[in-house]
Each structure stands twice: as C-alpha cells, then as structure tokens.
Legacy VTK file of the C-alpha trace (Angstrom):
# vtk DataFile Version 3.0
C-alpha trace
ASCII
DATASET POLYDATA
POINTS 465 float
155.478 -208.785 -100.532
153.143 -209.217 -103.467
151.701 -212.501 -104.432
154.161 -213.315 -107.405
157.006 -212.419 -105.300
155.938 -214.891 -102.854
155.699 -217.781 -105.488
158.988 -216.805 -106.751
160.547 -217.314 -103.032
158.704 -220.430 -102.646
159.933 -221.794 -106.214
163.693 -221.229 -105.174
163.317 -223.318 -101.680
164.031 -226.764 -102.002
161.482 -228.912 -100.398
163.014 -229.657 -96.774
163.345 -225.771 -96.876
159.856 -225.276 -98.058
158.429 -227.475 -94.985
160.614 -225.951 -92.747
159.434 -222.441 -93.605
155.802 -223.578 -93.646
155.974 -225.443 -90.131
157.775 -222.414 -88.570
155.138 -219.817 -89.940
152.222 -221.943 -89.302
153.396 -222.688 -85.547
153.701 -219.103 -85.010
150.212 -217.945 -86.568
148.615 -220.870 -84.623
150.153 -219.809 -81.701
148.848 -216.584 -82.101
145.556 -217.692 -82.954
145.647 -216.151 -86.548
143.860 -219.239 -88.202
142.613 -216.913 -91.504
146.613 -216.298 -92.064
147.664 -219.745 -91.366
145.262 -221.120 -93.720
146.286 -218.764 -96.262
149.788 -219.720 -96.198
148.811 -223.454 -97.028
146.932 -222.734 -100.270
150.031 -222.773 -102.376
152.040 -225.673 -100.541
151.527 -229.164 -102.060
150.073 -231.646 -99.932
153.266 -234.013 -99.411
155.220 -230.559 -97.939
152.051 -229.742 -95.825
152.028 -233.411 -94.326
155.753 -232.660 -93.542
154.770 -229.260 -92.025
152.195 -230.706 -90.036
154.597 -233.491 -88.657
157.129 -230.966 -87.605
154.379 -229.219 -85.411
154.120 -229.801 -81.388
151.583 -232.605 -80.730
149.012 -230.472 -79.564
148.984 -228.437 -82.464
148.278 -231.538 -85.329
144.752 -231.486 -85.352
144.108 -228.073 -85.489
146.438 -227.559 -88.330
144.756 -230.102 -90.094
141.287 -228.545 -89.727
142.811 -225.881 -91.808
142.601 -227.776 -94.959
139.776 -228.222 -97.139
137.753 -231.666 -97.466
139.482 -232.549 -100.622
143.221 -231.027 -99.307
142.606 -233.089 -96.022
142.407 -236.508 -97.900
145.323 -235.953 -99.889
147.363 -234.752 -96.938
146.310 -237.515 -94.610
147.734 -240.074 -97.166
151.125 -238.404 -96.778
151.333 -238.202 -92.781
153.382 -240.872 -91.006
151.089 -243.418 -89.180
151.984 -242.442 -85.720
150.472 -238.859 -86.702
147.317 -240.495 -88.740
146.495 -242.365 -85.135
146.801 -239.281 -83.346
144.150 -237.662 -85.629
141.736 -240.431 -85.310
141.688 -240.142 -81.510
141.385 -236.172 -81.593
139.177 -235.418 -84.385
135.404 -235.808 -84.510
133.967 -239.175 -86.533
132.556 -237.484 -89.160
135.521 -235.964 -90.081
137.666 -239.345 -90.014
134.994 -241.266 -91.766
135.142 -238.495 -94.573
138.725 -238.587 -94.584
139.391 -242.479 -94.366
136.505 -243.410 -96.936
138.036 -241.428 -99.595
141.402 -242.860 -99.372
142.519 -245.088 -101.987
142.287 -248.391 -100.870
145.832 -249.547 -100.806
146.856 -246.492 -98.675
143.976 -247.011 -96.220
144.674 -250.816 -96.232
148.584 -249.956 -95.034
147.129 -247.532 -92.549
144.685 -250.376 -90.937
147.979 -252.541 -90.715
149.541 -250.262 -88.166
146.307 -249.323 -86.210
145.088 -250.870 -83.242
142.377 -254.014 -84.200
139.708 -251.964 -82.330
140.109 -248.840 -83.916
140.357 -250.652 -87.407
136.904 -252.619 -86.695
135.107 -249.247 -85.751
136.565 -247.565 -89.002
135.705 -250.711 -91.249
132.154 -250.188 -89.810
131.801 -246.398 -91.090
133.102 -247.369 -94.415
131.081 -247.114 -97.783
129.805 -250.849 -98.159
132.018 -250.681 -101.327
134.999 -249.304 -99.796
134.501 -251.601 -97.010
134.663 -254.885 -99.530
137.583 -253.533 -101.075
139.484 -252.583 -98.008
138.549 -256.431 -96.538
139.913 -257.644 -99.546
143.205 -256.281 -99.232
143.495 -256.835 -95.764
142.703 -260.530 -96.269
145.833 -260.806 -98.247
149.309 -262.174 -96.406
151.395 -259.003 -95.540
154.138 -257.977 -98.042
152.409 -259.365 -101.023
151.053 -257.957 -104.217
147.781 -258.352 -102.871
148.413 -256.462 -99.988
149.438 -253.700 -101.588
147.577 -253.281 -104.557
144.597 -251.101 -105.688
141.496 -252.425 -107.009
140.833 -249.357 -108.396
141.136 -249.675 -112.161
139.516 -249.325 -115.701
139.169 -252.624 -117.693
137.809 -252.838 -121.262
136.718 -255.783 -123.273
138.025 -256.910 -126.665
134.922 -256.049 -128.586
134.377 -252.661 -127.630
135.643 -249.849 -130.420
138.321 -247.073 -129.673
135.179 -244.712 -129.293
133.543 -246.691 -126.924
136.621 -247.549 -125.036
137.282 -243.838 -124.486
133.854 -242.912 -123.465
134.214 -245.585 -120.846
137.300 -244.055 -119.575
135.582 -240.940 -119.240
133.221 -242.124 -117.271
135.330 -244.229 -114.819
138.586 -242.176 -114.779
137.688 -240.535 -111.357
137.449 -243.839 -109.782
140.546 -245.610 -110.930
143.943 -244.899 -109.600
145.812 -245.311 -112.953
144.376 -244.606 -116.573
147.745 -244.837 -118.555
147.587 -248.468 -118.799
144.212 -250.229 -119.593
143.697 -253.971 -118.995
141.375 -256.131 -121.282
139.428 -258.832 -119.867
137.350 -261.508 -121.228
133.763 -262.753 -119.702
134.923 -264.317 -116.676
137.228 -261.121 -115.942
140.526 -263.144 -116.792
143.604 -260.687 -118.065
143.662 -261.603 -121.805
145.880 -258.248 -122.965
146.677 -254.410 -122.287
146.526 -251.063 -124.382
147.985 -247.736 -123.198
146.329 -244.816 -123.121
148.535 -243.345 -125.894
148.015 -246.067 -128.545
144.105 -245.751 -127.621
143.983 -241.776 -128.253
146.034 -242.032 -131.604
143.812 -244.754 -132.933
140.923 -244.413 -135.223
137.659 -244.535 -133.476
136.303 -247.251 -135.066
138.886 -249.935 -134.698
138.245 -252.447 -131.924
140.356 -253.006 -128.596
141.045 -256.428 -129.522
142.759 -255.337 -132.727
145.132 -252.765 -130.714
145.891 -254.537 -127.715
149.092 -256.479 -126.725
148.539 -259.950 -125.644
152.095 -260.780 -123.883
151.103 -259.223 -120.674
153.511 -259.052 -117.523
151.446 -259.583 -114.386
151.852 -260.882 -110.886
149.963 -263.146 -108.448
148.271 -261.807 -105.510
150.793 -263.856 -103.335
153.749 -262.856 -105.286
156.305 -260.836 -102.637
156.241 -257.435 -103.119
160.167 -257.106 -103.527
159.491 -259.191 -106.663
156.672 -256.458 -108.175
159.193 -253.861 -107.391
161.906 -255.740 -109.496
159.369 -256.184 -112.489
158.480 -252.677 -112.380
161.527 -251.565 -112.426
163.451 -254.099 -114.718
160.492 -253.159 -117.468
160.200 -249.399 -116.457
156.486 -250.097 -115.963
154.107 -247.557 -114.620
152.363 -250.150 -113.215
151.594 -254.032 -113.022
148.291 -255.874 -112.930
147.615 -258.510 -110.193
145.663 -261.834 -110.854
144.418 -264.338 -108.721
145.128 -268.166 -109.426
142.312 -268.289 -112.365
144.153 -265.307 -113.444
141.278 -262.885 -112.930
142.199 -259.408 -112.668
141.761 -258.310 -108.987
144.069 -254.782 -109.223
147.296 -252.984 -110.148
150.408 -252.093 -108.311
151.418 -248.730 -109.132
155.112 -247.245 -109.428
154.530 -245.007 -106.229
153.597 -248.173 -103.879
157.063 -249.467 -105.575
158.773 -246.417 -104.124
157.298 -246.989 -100.821
158.308 -250.740 -101.047
161.849 -249.997 -101.869
162.509 -247.469 -99.147
160.719 -250.036 -96.297
162.807 -252.788 -97.536
165.811 -250.853 -98.091
165.473 -249.318 -94.414
164.836 -252.831 -92.781
168.047 -254.258 -94.551
169.908 -250.918 -93.005
168.556 -251.621 -89.677
169.383 -255.000 -89.522
172.719 -254.793 -90.931
173.323 -252.567 -87.941
172.696 -255.453 -85.768
168.728 -255.528 -85.519
168.400 -251.982 -83.963
164.870 -251.528 -85.299
162.247 -253.456 -87.373
161.911 -251.782 -90.625
157.904 -250.901 -89.897
158.765 -248.455 -86.945
160.033 -244.870 -86.953
163.024 -244.547 -85.041
162.918 -241.579 -83.625
159.496 -241.844 -82.584
159.891 -244.997 -80.596
160.496 -245.078 -77.025
164.029 -245.422 -75.647
163.076 -248.603 -73.671
161.832 -250.519 -76.937
164.857 -249.120 -79.031
167.193 -250.469 -76.271
165.499 -253.788 -75.802
165.997 -254.078 -79.553
169.281 -253.284 -79.711
170.760 -255.291 -76.803
170.020 -259.065 -77.758
173.188 -258.504 -80.643
175.457 -256.476 -78.240
175.000 -259.352 -75.964
175.742 -261.792 -78.799
179.198 -259.532 -79.385
179.998 -259.179 -75.756
180.147 -262.997 -75.442
182.137 -263.019 -78.413
184.841 -260.458 -77.025
184.943 -262.910 -73.888
185.939 -265.885 -75.978
188.340 -263.694 -77.719
189.866 -262.589 -74.406
190.339 -266.064 -73.293
192.055 -267.095 -76.249
194.459 -264.244 -75.827
194.906 -265.118 -72.067
195.511 -268.817 -73.032
198.750 -267.497 -75.218
200.616 -265.849 -71.936
203.724 -268.066 -72.847
204.233 -266.301 -76.054
202.846 -263.044 -74.772
205.256 -263.308 -71.907
208.090 -263.566 -74.298
207.392 -261.264 -77.098
204.899 -258.686 -75.631
204.749 -256.582 -78.791
202.432 -259.018 -80.604
199.558 -257.608 -78.140
199.969 -254.179 -80.217
198.557 -255.792 -83.426
195.778 -257.634 -82.148
193.190 -254.756 -82.913
194.448 -254.212 -86.182
194.011 -257.535 -87.550
190.415 -258.339 -85.924
189.494 -254.870 -87.375
190.771 -255.067 -90.552
189.294 -258.708 -90.857
185.935 -257.561 -89.602
185.806 -254.909 -92.170
186.462 -257.073 -95.074
183.847 -259.532 -94.052
181.531 -256.841 -93.566
182.085 -255.632 -97.193
181.798 -259.209 -98.609
178.371 -259.909 -96.938
176.921 -256.843 -97.916
177.635 -257.011 -101.811
176.588 -260.802 -101.298
173.239 -259.797 -99.435
172.553 -256.848 -102.241
173.218 -259.383 -105.017
170.567 -261.459 -103.339
167.954 -258.945 -103.037
168.470 -257.464 -106.584
168.957 -260.828 -107.894
172.223 -260.220 -109.418
173.545 -263.150 -108.399
170.831 -265.759 -109.376
172.941 -266.641 -112.615
175.855 -267.569 -109.939
176.036 -270.482 -107.821
176.636 -269.842 -104.164
180.124 -271.654 -104.537
181.086 -269.497 -107.461
180.176 -266.356 -105.570
182.178 -267.643 -102.428
185.113 -268.719 -104.486
185.085 -264.812 -106.192
185.192 -263.346 -102.833
187.913 -265.670 -101.382
190.280 -264.621 -104.530
189.088 -260.827 -103.682
189.676 -261.607 -100.007
193.201 -262.807 -100.901
194.287 -259.745 -103.331
193.011 -257.190 -100.507
195.109 -259.599 -98.117
198.139 -259.128 -100.027
197.708 -255.407 -100.409
197.055 -254.525 -96.787
199.884 -257.502 -95.767
202.215 -255.530 -97.517
201.655 -252.136 -96.062
200.822 -253.962 -92.653
204.416 -255.509 -92.574
206.085 -252.459 -93.536
204.259 -250.495 -91.066
204.751 -252.641 -88.180
208.593 -253.249 -88.604
208.953 -249.466 -88.922
206.807 -249.262 -85.622
208.782 -252.125 -83.809
211.897 -252.597 -85.720
211.312 -256.502 -85.463
211.594 -258.297 -88.642
209.815 -261.593 -87.643
206.751 -259.971 -85.874
206.315 -257.627 -88.929
206.021 -260.942 -90.955
203.666 -262.414 -88.642
201.718 -259.790 -88.524
201.568 -259.657 -92.632
201.056 -263.109 -93.234
198.249 -262.890 -90.428
196.367 -260.220 -92.474
196.546 -262.299 -95.666
194.952 -265.295 -93.939
192.379 -263.305 -92.002
191.202 -261.550 -95.170
190.601 -264.448 -97.067
188.769 -266.052 -94.009
186.783 -263.005 -93.680
185.654 -263.006 -97.448
184.772 -266.281 -97.370
182.941 -266.003 -93.775
181.357 -262.850 -95.350
179.771 -264.545 -98.677
179.349 -268.014 -97.316
176.888 -267.135 -94.009
174.227 -265.065 -96.237
173.943 -268.083 -98.328
173.646 -270.656 -94.757
171.190 -268.268 -93.524
169.042 -267.853 -96.513
168.953 -271.589 -96.511
167.849 -271.842 -92.669
165.117 -269.387 -93.756
167.123 -266.550 -91.453
167.489 -263.277 -92.827
170.970 -263.146 -93.893
171.175 -259.311 -93.201
170.149 -259.491 -89.739
172.057 -262.717 -88.950
175.708 -262.323 -90.587
177.068 -258.958 -89.140
177.170 -260.752 -85.606
178.399 -263.854 -86.793
181.197 -262.610 -89.229
182.484 -260.546 -86.293
182.407 -263.984 -84.109
184.041 -265.867 -86.658
186.484 -263.366 -87.681
187.405 -262.421 -83.781
188.093 -265.669 -82.560
189.767 -267.332 -85.939
191.875 -264.538 -86.401
193.309 -264.411 -83.114
194.341 -268.052 -83.490
195.921 -267.903 -86.699
197.809 -264.705 -85.588
199.374 -266.624 -82.703
199.849 -269.971 -84.258
201.684 -268.118 -87.285
203.700 -266.112 -84.546
204.558 -269.079 -82.942
205.954 -270.695 -86.066
207.753 -267.625 -87.359
209.089 -266.664 -84.040
210.227 -270.344 -83.129
208.429 -270.200 -80.005
LINES 1 466
465 0 1 2 3 4 5 6 7 8 9 10 11 12 13 14 15 16 17 18 19 20 21 22 23 24 25 26 27 28 29 30 31 32 33 34 35 36 37 38 39 40 41 42 43 44 45 46 47 48 49 50 51 52 53 54 55 56 57 58 59 60 61 62 63 64 65 66 67 68 69 70 71 72 73 74 75 76 77 78 79 80 81 82 83 84 85 86 87 88 89 90 91 92 93 94 95 96 97 98 99 100 101 102 103 104 105 106 107 108 109 110 111 112 113 114 115 116 117 118 119 120 121 122 123 124 125 126 127 128 129 130 131 132 133 134 135 136 137 138 139 140 141 142 143 144 145 146 147 148 149 150 151 152 153 154 155 156 157 158 159 160 161 162 163 164 165 166 167 168 169 170 171 172 173 174 175 176 177 178 179 180 181 182 183 184 185 186 187 188 189 190 191 192 193 194 195 196 197 198 199 200 201 202 203 204 205 206 207 208 209 210 211 212 213 214 215 216 217 218 219 220 221 222 223 224 225 226 227 228 229 230 231 232 233 234 235 236 237 238 239 240 241 242 243 244 245 246 247 248 249 250 251 252 253 254 255 256 257 258 259 260 261 262 263 264 265 266 267 268 269 270 271 272 273 274 275 276 277 278 279 280 281 282 283 284 285 286 287 288 289 290 291 292 293 294 295 296 297 298 299 300 301 302 303 304 305 306 307 308 309 310 311 312 313 314 315 316 317 318 319 320 321 322 323 324 325 326 327 328 329 330 331 332 333 334 335 336 337 338 339 340 341 342 343 344 345 346 347 348 349 350 351 352 353 354 355 356 357 358 359 360 361 362 363 364 365 366 367 368 369 370 371 372 373 374 375 376 377 378 379 380 381 382 383 384 385 386 387 388 389 390 391 392 393 394 395 396 397 398 399 400 401 402 403 404 405 406 407 408 409 410 411 412 413 414 415 416 417 418 419 420 421 422 423 424 425 426 427 428 429 430 431 432 433 434 435 436 437 438 439 440 441 442 443 444 445 446 447 448 449 450 451 452 453 454 455 456 457 458 459 460 461 462 463 464
C-alpha cells in the first residue's frame, strides 16, 4: 500500500478505531522486535492517539513504545497519558529522560501530574527541574486544589499600554514559544495589575503606529486564584472565551486558565457527580477500571449498608401490618411497584435539582420555589401514574378497593418523593455535604419507609379494616 493510500485509510477511521489499529500493530511489531517499523507507524499519528495506543499495550511494553518517540513527540504524548502510566514511566525510564520530559511540560499539566504522584517522587522531580520551571510548579502547587490558581498556567504574554502595535507584535514574536496562549493579550501596569486586554485579531489589523492603550478593552472578565474551578469553567462557557485571566488579591496578573483546562475540569466534575449519584461508587480522581477490587468494594459497600439497613426497616414495617395482610394478602403484590416508582420519581427530582445547582440554573429561584415546583410536578406525575396503576391493579386482582388504594397511594408517594428529591439536596448543601453523594440513599430511605406507611394506612381507611 502506498503512503498516500495509507494516509487516506487513516483519515477514514474514527479516533477509537485509529487508536485500536495503532495499538494492535504496535504490539505485534514490538513482540517481533521490529522497532523501526513500530516507530514508522507512529509518524502520522496524533499525540493523543499515540497516548491511547500506548495505554492499551501490556504494561511491560509501555516504556519500550514510549522510547520510540522523538524528544518533542515524547513531551506532547506524555501530557496525554493517564496518570498511572505517567507514574509507571517515571519509574522505568532513566532519570535524564524523565527530566527532559517533565521540565518541558506546561506548568499546569505538570502540577496535575505532581498531584497524583507520591510525595517522594515529586520532591525528586522538583529538584531536577530548571529554576524557572521549579518556581512555576511550586507556585501552582501552593494554591488549594480545585481552584483557578491550581489549574492556571503562568506562561502568558503581557503588554504595556504605551507600546505601539508594531512593538507589541515584535514582543509576541519573541515570546510566543514560551506562552501557551497568544490569542488573548493582557495589559498590565508597572505593578503588574491587570488593566485591560486585546485580541490578537485586533492587534494584527491595527495600524502599526497606534498604541496598545488606544485599542485595548478595559472591562475585563477575570477570576481570582482562589476561585473554584467549576466557577471558572462556567465563566468560560458563558462568555465563549478561549481563556480567562487569573489575578491575585492585589489584582496582579499571575496566569490564565485556557479552554482545554476547562474541558478537563468538566470531565472531572461530571465523572465525580456520576459516581456520587451512584452511591459513592468511586472518587472522581481515580480511574475506576484500574483500581484494585478491594478498594472498589470498600468504597461501594458503605452506602449498600445504608440501603441494607433501610430495607430492614421497611421489612419491619411490613411485618407490623400482619393483621391487614392476613385479611387482604393481595396488598403485598403492589409494594414493590409503589416503592420502586417512588424511588424513580425522587431520583428524577434530585437529579434535575443537583444539575441546576451545578450549572447555577436555579440561582434566581429560592429553595421553596424549586421544591414547590417539583411538588406540583410530582402531583401531576402521581395522577397520571396512579390512574394507570388503578386500572392495572383492578385488571390483575378484580378488587376495586385494592385498586383505589394502590392508585391514591401512588399519587401520595409521588408527591412525597418529589419533595424529598428536591429538598434533600438543599439541606445537604446547607450542611456543607455533597448533595450528589448524600441524596440517593436518603431518598430511597424516605420513600421506602414513608411510602409503605402511607400505603397501609390508606388501605386500612379504604378497606375499612
């Protein structure tokens, strides 16, 4: 196959298919000891896809495959690798190889790597960094985790107001390689305080003799070093920025957070929320499928014990109703339907409320307004579901009184579940607990226990027992 045909076949592949193809070919060539051919197949492949291919190789081949890359490629690919693979390479590669890679990483990516590594390795790597890179990294590691200061990069180009456009362009040409982002240019005064910004587009389309101060925008959106990373992500999403400047409490410009960092943040936060909604199955910073099973079981068992205890309480309540159950045994057939439906309704309410909290969509609404809205929604859902359940229950058991008890109970349980699902996230946030982590098991508890009590008490009234 010619090189042109090979290029076309690669272009027609999806990213996942390309990574799998490269991994398969790479593993086969490494096993055969054909390093030259293995190196050749990596030439047209993007760094992110090379990283995926290396991660898919057997652990013993990671270092061997990584050594096929040129120094420049190795730096790019290393930043895309999973933290577990990065740590493995640190242990297997020579000290000088690691020094060359880590020293050339962008400061924010290096800080994230150091967050995942054992302190002993971090201290050794810090000692090997150049003075400038060591200062950058120490600065970022000094900020609290999850803040703008921790995820920003200090590599940026700043300008002064008195520079001409020609002088500014010359400065950009000279410093471009040392900056992660040149599309936005930030203007500072003599004290390094942020005073304005200018886009590269405005700069290159202006007359060379004009001053930066005449062109810049003084109304700049910025964040502080201690601003939560989720708030930074929301700002960049809201204003469609490619980057946002970060200032300290004296409003001195200290770095920028770029859109690629925000994508990482959104993935991290979404993963954390999904794990939390699953009952705390895993912390968001870990790779679930690379964690040993004992740790997995330990993290998941806590809430399973909570639910186990809940079911015990529900069982006790059912046992206490033996008198009515002995007379109308058919009532037991509808308990799973009622509690299961209530749990689903509550989970829906908690999901939309927690998402609204994370995206600030409910900022303009008070807690009572949100809860009231969900209660009405629960009532509407209950009426629709209750009507169907009544008909279905009568069709199954041919007992109108039991069918009515089931239908009315479902309406009441739906309202209760909606109120619980919307109120508990607000309560847990007030108590400084994670709403996503705490809501699911407590909604299950409330709906199961209260739902069964509602059902049996309504049945007693309707059946006159």
